[in-house]
N, CA, C and O atoms as a DFTB+ gen file, in Angstrom:
428 C
 N C O
     1  1      87.408      94.340      62.687
     2  2      86.016      94.510      62.840
     3  2      85.715      95.122      61.225
     4  3      84.606      94.881      60.749
     5  1      86.513      95.751      60.567
     6  2      86.656      96.430      59.088
     7  2      85.819      95.369      58.415
     8  3      84.648      95.376      58.035
     9  1      86.867      94.365      58.378
    10  2      86.635      93.098      57.489
    11  2      85.314      92.339      57.588
    12  3      84.722      91.920      56.594
    13  1      84.952      92.209      58.645
    14  2      83.728      91.416      58.812
    15  2      82.514      92.289      58.883
    16  3      81.446      91.759      59.189
    17  1      82.562      93.513      58.643
    18  2      81.775      94.366      58.538
    19  2      81.449      94.352      56.687
    20  3      80.320      94.222      56.213
    21  1      82.550      94.495      55.980
    22  2      82.646      94.257      54.336
    23  2      81.992      93.040      54.347
    24  3      80.845      93.190      53.927
    25  1      82.274      91.740      54.693
    26  2      81.748      90.429      54.668
    27  2      80.348      90.274      54.938
    28  3      79.610      89.519      54.306
    29  1      80.017      90.977      55.851
    30  2      78.462      91.276      55.957
    31  2      77.496      91.801      55.038
    32  3      76.330      91.453      54.848
    33  1      78.285      92.832      54.423
    34  2      77.659      93.215      53.063
    35  2      77.630      91.783      52.114
    36  3      76.601      91.413      51.549
    37  1      78.819      91.106      52.041
    38  2      78.308      90.264      51.094
    39  2      77.544      88.871      52.027
    40  3      77.766      87.676      51.828
    41  1      76.823      89.334      52.828
    42  2      75.596      88.112      53.353
    43  2      76.385      86.927      53.891
    44  3      76.019      85.757      53.774
    45  1      77.737      87.420      54.616
    46  2      78.729      86.481      55.454
    47  2      78.605      87.082      56.932
    48  3      78.988      88.205      57.258
    49  1      78.083      86.261      57.656
    50  2      78.389      86.979      58.857
    51  2      79.349      86.478      59.444
    52  3      79.784      85.421      58.988
    53  1      80.017      87.096      60.691
    54  2      81.968      86.483      61.019
    55  2      81.493      86.821      62.859
    56  3      80.908      87.814      63.291
    57  1      81.821      86.028      63.366
    58  2      82.137      86.174      64.896
    59  2      83.638      87.156      65.146
    60  3      84.686      86.600      64.819
    61  1      83.679      87.829      65.414
    62  2      84.722      88.492      65.955
    63  2      85.394      88.001      67.524
    64  3      84.589      88.015      68.455
    65  1      86.501      87.673      67.765
    66  2      86.631      87.567      68.990
    67  2      88.375      88.214      69.152
    68  3      89.357      87.793      68.542
    69  1      88.330      89.318      70.149
    70  2      89.432      89.936      70.355
    71  2      90.030      89.880      71.991
    72  3      89.757      90.567      72.975
    73  1      91.040      88.642      71.767
    74  2      91.832      88.431      73.104
    75  2      92.271      89.501      73.969
    76  3      93.059      90.342      73.537
    77  1      91.926      89.537      74.899
    78  2      92.389      91.093      75.463
    79  2      93.668      90.051      76.290
    80  3      94.387      90.736      77.016
    81  1      93.921      88.996      76.279
    82  2      95.376      88.791      76.981
    83  2      95.820      87.751      76.441
    84  3      94.955      86.896      76.253
    85  1      97.257      87.387      75.986
    86  2      97.957      86.584      75.074
    87  2      97.809      85.416      76.241
    88  3      97.251      84.383      75.871
    89  1      98.336      85.495      77.856
    90  2      97.865      84.059      78.378
    91  2      97.801      84.920      79.608
    92  3      98.253      86.035      79.868
    93  1      96.931      83.843      80.434
    94  2      95.692      83.403      79.752
    95  2      95.086      83.155      78.830
    96  3      95.021      84.361      78.591
    97  1      94.622      82.787      78.143
    98  2      93.704      83.002      76.686
    99  2      92.174      82.301      76.770
   100  3      92.146      81.142      77.183
   101  1      91.320      82.731      76.524
   102  2      90.145      82.158      76.594
   103  2      89.808      81.201      75.761
   104  3      89.045      81.505      74.844
   105  1      90.272      79.871      75.870
   106  2      90.286      79.136      74.951
   107  2      89.024      78.006      74.602
   108  3      89.004      77.133      73.733
   109  1      87.726      78.463      75.879
   110  2      87.086      77.969      76.075
   111  2      86.286      78.814      74.932
   112  3      85.959      78.129      73.963
   113  1      85.872      80.364      74.882
   114  2      85.147      81.175      74.280
   115  2      85.911      80.713      72.454
   116  3      85.159      80.821      71.486
   117  1      87.433      80.223      72.238
   118  2      87.499      80.158      70.779
   119  2      86.775      78.555      70.614
   120  3      85.952      78.309      69.732
   121  1      87.131      77.790      71.380
   122  2      86.369      76.423      71.018
   123  2      85.230      76.563      70.718
   124  3      84.849      75.982      69.702
   125  1      84.126      77.506      71.605
   126  2      82.605      77.293      71.305
   127  2      82.246      78.265      70.387
   128  3      81.129      78.162      69.881
   129  1      83.107      79.377      70.002
   130  2      82.652      79.767      68.448
   131  2      83.048      79.093      67.154
   132  3      82.351      79.307      66.162
   133  1      84.423      78.056      67.044
   134  2      84.609      77.191      66.310
   135  2      83.685      75.981      65.867
   136  3      83.548      75.435      64.772
   137  1      83.144      75.771      67.008
   138  2      82.487      74.282      67.070
   139  2      81.333      74.852      66.122
   140  3      80.896      74.334      65.095
   141  1      80.825      76.456      66.934
   142  2      79.342      76.665      65.901
   143  2      79.874      77.364      64.491
   144  3      79.217      77.976      63.649
   145  1      80.778      77.171      64.513
   146  2      80.915      78.365      62.742
   147  2      81.845      76.977      61.794
   148  3      81.978      76.980      60.571
   149  1      82.290      76.086      62.568
   150  2      83.336      75.104      61.818
   151  2      84.554      76.019      60.934
   152  3      85.258      75.751      59.960
   153  1      84.461      76.743      61.465
   154  2      85.263      78.348      60.659
   155  2      86.464      79.231      61.251
   156  3      86.107      79.985      62.156
   157  1      87.735      79.273      60.930
   158  2      88.396      79.658      62.168
   159  2      89.377      80.627      61.174
   160  3      89.928      80.212      60.154
   161  1      89.467      81.980      61.689
   162  2      90.833      82.631      60.657
   163  2      91.500      83.501      62.184
   164  3      91.161      84.405      62.947
   165  1      92.405      82.731      62.026
   166  2      93.328      83.977      62.860
   167  2      94.590      84.954      62.586
   168  3      95.591      84.577      61.977
   169  1      94.417      86.250      63.109
   170  2      94.945      87.385      62.769
   171  2      95.945      87.805      63.553
   172  3      95.590      87.889      64.728
   173  1      97.335      88.175      63.304
   174  2      97.961      88.631      64.558
   175  2      99.179      89.649      63.876
   176  3      99.116      89.587      62.648
   177  1     100.218      90.525      64.341
   178  2     100.925      91.022      63.572
   179  2     102.401      90.639      63.482
   180  3     103.352      90.965      62.772
   181  1     102.220      89.930      64.353
   182  2     103.852      88.862      64.662
   183  2     103.709      87.808      62.982
   184  3     102.696      87.664      62.297
   185  1     104.862      87.332      62.780
   186  2     105.122      86.654      61.842
   187  2     104.780      85.697      62.232
   188  3     104.693      85.314      63.398
   189  1     104.445      84.988      60.902
   190  2     103.101      83.639      60.910
   191  2     103.694      82.168      61.622
   192  3     103.012      81.363      62.255
   193  1     105.360      82.061      61.282
   194  2     105.467      81.111      61.919
   195  2     105.323      81.638      63.612
   196  3     104.913      82.727      64.014
   197  1     105.887      80.277      64.537
   198  2     106.262      80.612      65.835
   199  2     105.398      82.170      66.641
   200  3     105.753      82.867      67.591
   201  1     104.284      82.235      65.817
   202  2     103.864      82.880      66.802
   203  2     102.145      82.710      67.487
   204  3     101.575      81.636      67.297
   205  1     101.514      83.687      68.165
   206  2     100.563      82.924      69.114
   207  2      99.277      82.253      68.461
   208  3      98.478      81.494      69.011
   209  1      99.275      82.762      67.035
   210  2      98.317      82.172      66.529
   211  2      98.699      81.187      65.940
   212  3      97.706      80.769      65.345
   213  1     100.063      80.145      65.604
   214  2     100.253      78.911      65.755
   215  2     100.027      77.968      67.131
   216  3      99.838      76.760      66.989
   217  1     100.052      78.485      68.266
   218  2      99.596      78.120      69.197
   219  2      98.015      77.824      68.796
   220  3      97.504      76.763      68.438
   221  1      97.257      79.487      69.031
   222  2      95.865      79.138      68.492
   223  2      95.608      78.270      67.913
   224  3      94.820      77.517      68.486
   225  1      95.906      77.991      67.001
   226  2      95.795      76.896      65.908
   227  2      95.582      75.368      66.138
   228  3      94.747      74.492      65.912
   229  1      97.154      75.590      66.879
   230  2      96.976      74.134      67.038
   231  2      96.219      73.555      68.580
   232  3      96.136      72.381      68.940
   233  1      95.742      74.731      69.284
   234  2      94.985      73.963      69.754
   235  2      93.543      73.570      69.148
   236  3      92.959      72.489      69.207
   237  1      93.137      74.829      68.526
   238  2      91.995      74.679      67.953
   239  2      91.811      73.130      67.533
   240  3      90.954      72.490      68.143
   241  1      92.576      72.482      66.511
   242  2      93.248      71.837      65.789
   243  2      92.861      70.180      66.362
   244  3      92.399      69.175      65.821
   245  1      93.309      70.518      67.688
   246  2      93.589      68.997      68.625
   247  2      91.696      68.925      68.949
   248  3      90.948      67.969      68.739
   249  1      91.415      70.044      69.408
   250  2      89.822      70.184      70.084
   251  2      88.419      70.131      69.210
   252  3      87.309      69.835      69.650
   253  1      88.663      70.390      68.253
   254  2      87.678      70.409      67.002
   255  2      88.112      70.040      65.592
   256  3      88.057      70.760      64.595
   257  1      88.553      68.793      65.684
   258  2      89.116      68.576      64.214
   259  2      87.896      68.314      64.047
   260  3      87.363      68.816      63.058
   261  1      86.954      67.326      65.088
   262  2      86.075      66.844      63.974
   263  2      85.075      67.954      63.286
   264  3      84.390      67.675      62.301
   265  1      85.071      68.999      63.797
   266  2      83.838      70.094      63.175
   267  2      84.504      71.150      62.244
   268  3      83.902      72.198      62.008
   269  1      85.858      70.875      61.653
   270  2      86.357      71.749      60.641
   271  2      85.718      71.825      59.785
   272  3      85.707      70.692      59.304
   273  1      84.907      72.671      59.006
   274  2      84.445      72.834      57.726
   275  2      85.428      73.178      56.650
   276  3      85.399      72.811      55.475
   277  1      86.645      74.244      57.484
   278  2      87.388      74.398      56.251
   279  2      88.989      74.688      57.007
   280  3      88.923      74.943      58.210
   281  1      90.189      74.668      56.477
   282  2      90.964      74.284      57.470
   283  2      91.428      75.971      57.599
   284  3      91.393      76.963      56.870
   285  1      91.955      75.571      59.234
   286  2      92.093      77.246      59.624
   287  2      93.455      77.836      59.152
   288  3      94.516      77.311      58.814
   289  1      92.893      79.523      59.286
   290  2      93.505      80.394      58.111
   291  2      94.100      80.995      59.310
   292  3      93.600      81.175      60.420
   293  1      95.337      81.283      58.835
   294  2      96.583      81.832      59.828
   295  2      96.539      83.694      59.165
   296  3      97.614      83.728      58.567
   297  1      96.001      84.887      59.018
   298  2      96.662      85.993      58.267
   299  2      97.534      87.023      59.378
   300  3      96.936      87.703      60.213
   301  1      98.843      87.017      59.257
   302  2      99.555      87.615      60.098
   303  2     100.475      87.902      59.081
   304  3     100.308      87.775      57.868
   305  1     101.775      88.425      59.881
   306  2     102.876      89.467      59.411
   307  2     104.060      88.028      58.756
   308  3     104.426      86.946      59.214
   309  1     104.239      88.561      57.881
   310  2     105.259      87.643      56.789
   311  2     106.767      87.140      57.874
   312  3     106.998      87.691      58.951
   313  1     107.542      86.135      57.349
   314  2     108.248      85.607      57.835
   315  2     109.953      86.445      57.754
   316  3     111.038      86.079      57.301
   317  1     109.570      87.449      58.304
   318  2     110.808      88.899      57.389
   319  2     111.313      89.237      58.686
   320  3     110.698      88.737      59.627
   321  1     112.019      89.765      58.878
   322  2     112.519      90.900      59.779
   323  2     111.669      91.999      59.207
   324  3     111.502      92.387      58.051
   325  1     111.015      92.514      60.759
   326  2     109.786      93.585      60.406
   327  2     110.760      95.018      59.623
   328  3     111.852      95.484      59.950
   329  1     109.817      95.403      58.509
   330  2     110.438      96.660      57.771
   331  2     109.491      97.625      57.741
   332  3     108.493      97.749      57.031
   333  1     110.230      98.721      59.169
   334  2     109.709     100.179      59.545
   335  2     108.877     100.578      57.933
   336  3     107.663     100.497      57.749
   337  1     109.732     100.936      57.081
   338  2     109.519     101.754      55.943
   339  2     107.902     101.328      55.274
   340  3     106.893     101.986      55.024
   341  1     108.339      99.644      55.126
   342  2     106.719      98.866      54.578
   343  2     105.709      98.149      55.526
   344  3     105.088      97.096      55.379
   345  1     105.742      99.028      56.514
   346  2     105.066      98.172      57.001
   347  2     103.326      98.402      56.528
   348  3     102.539      97.600      57.030
   349  1     102.891      99.223      55.808
   350  2     101.833      98.777      55.557
   351  2     101.840      97.442      54.938
   352  3     101.420      96.382      55.400
   353  1     102.375      97.683      53.846
   354  2     102.422      96.214      53.188
   355  2     103.072      94.719      53.960
   356  3     102.843      93.652      53.390
   357  1     103.623      94.722      54.854
   358  2     103.823      93.607      56.014
   359  2     102.600      93.578      57.152
   360  3     102.284      92.460      57.561
   361  1     102.164      94.291      57.483
   362  2     100.983      93.942      58.642
   363  2      99.771      93.626      57.968
   364  3      99.394      94.063      56.881
   365  1      99.163      92.773      58.772
   366  2      97.841      92.296      58.174
   367  2      96.391      93.495      57.872
   368  3      96.439      94.418      58.684
   369  1      95.933      93.535      57.495
   370  2      94.573      94.373      56.608
   371  2      93.623      94.038      56.745
   372  3      93.385      92.901      57.152
   373  1      92.642      94.981      56.431
   374  2      90.933      94.809      56.606
   375  2      91.048      93.960      55.096
   376  3      90.449      92.885      55.117
   377  1      91.663      94.263      53.933
   378  2      92.084      93.775      52.396
   379  2      92.533      92.447      52.886
   380  3      91.495      91.931      52.470
   381  1      93.035      91.650      53.297
   382  2      93.891      90.629      53.479
   383  2      92.856      89.914      54.074
   384  3      92.301      89.006      53.454
   385  1      92.473      90.276      55.413
   386  2      90.986      89.784      56.020
   387  2      89.809      89.137      55.441
   388  3      89.220      88.068      55.601
   389  1      89.662      90.358      54.583
   390  2      88.182      89.845      53.917
   391  2      88.849      88.819      52.778
   392  3      88.118      87.861      52.526
   393  1      89.860      88.850      52.195
   394  2      90.074      87.950      51.417
   395  2      90.505      86.480      51.845
   396  3      90.451      85.538      51.055
   397  1      90.838      86.390      52.855
   398  2      90.991      85.065      54.085
   399  2      89.691      84.592      54.012
   400  3      89.308      83.482      53.641
   401  1      88.791      85.927      54.558
   402  2      87.037      85.311      54.517
   403  2      86.619      84.831      53.490
   404  3      85.982      83.778      53.493
   405  1      86.840      85.373      52.615
   406  2      85.982      84.790      51.215
   407  2      86.426      83.301      50.750
   408  3      85.716      82.387      50.331
   409  1      87.725      83.347      50.942
   410  2      88.584      81.789      51.032
   411  2      88.344      80.621      51.541
   412  3      88.322      79.496      51.040
   413  1      88.094      81.163      53.007
   414  2      87.491      80.217      53.965
   415  2      85.929      79.739      53.769
   416  3      85.580      78.627      54.168
   417  1      85.141      80.514      53.223
   418  2      83.851      80.680      52.904
   419  2      83.188      79.752      51.924
   420  3      82.219      78.995      51.987
   421  1      84.210      80.142      50.834
   422  2      84.736      78.752      49.576
   423  2      85.195      77.925      49.662
   424  3      85.123      77.184      48.681
   425  1      85.931      77.477      50.772
   426  2      86.320      75.960      50.683
   427  2      85.717      75.153      50.491
   428  3      86.196      74.019      50.459
């Protein structure tokens, strides 16, 4: 939400969808949003590989391919064991997401 507010100051309107459940997830809402914007950033705290974001990206790729304006972007944890002492470096934060928003918009 903070990254979306930061992007709003740059004139970029973001639609934030916070999934309340992992399964079943609201695929219809995701598809409608993606088709409206043509862009999608998926963020979660798990590693990027084999995380829920991979499944969501695959579904959106299958259902919305012809409406893509930019590649789907996943901003997640790194593919390493979770480092408790370096948690702020590992987890996605507003700055990583904000950078992803700019990257996606400038594609």
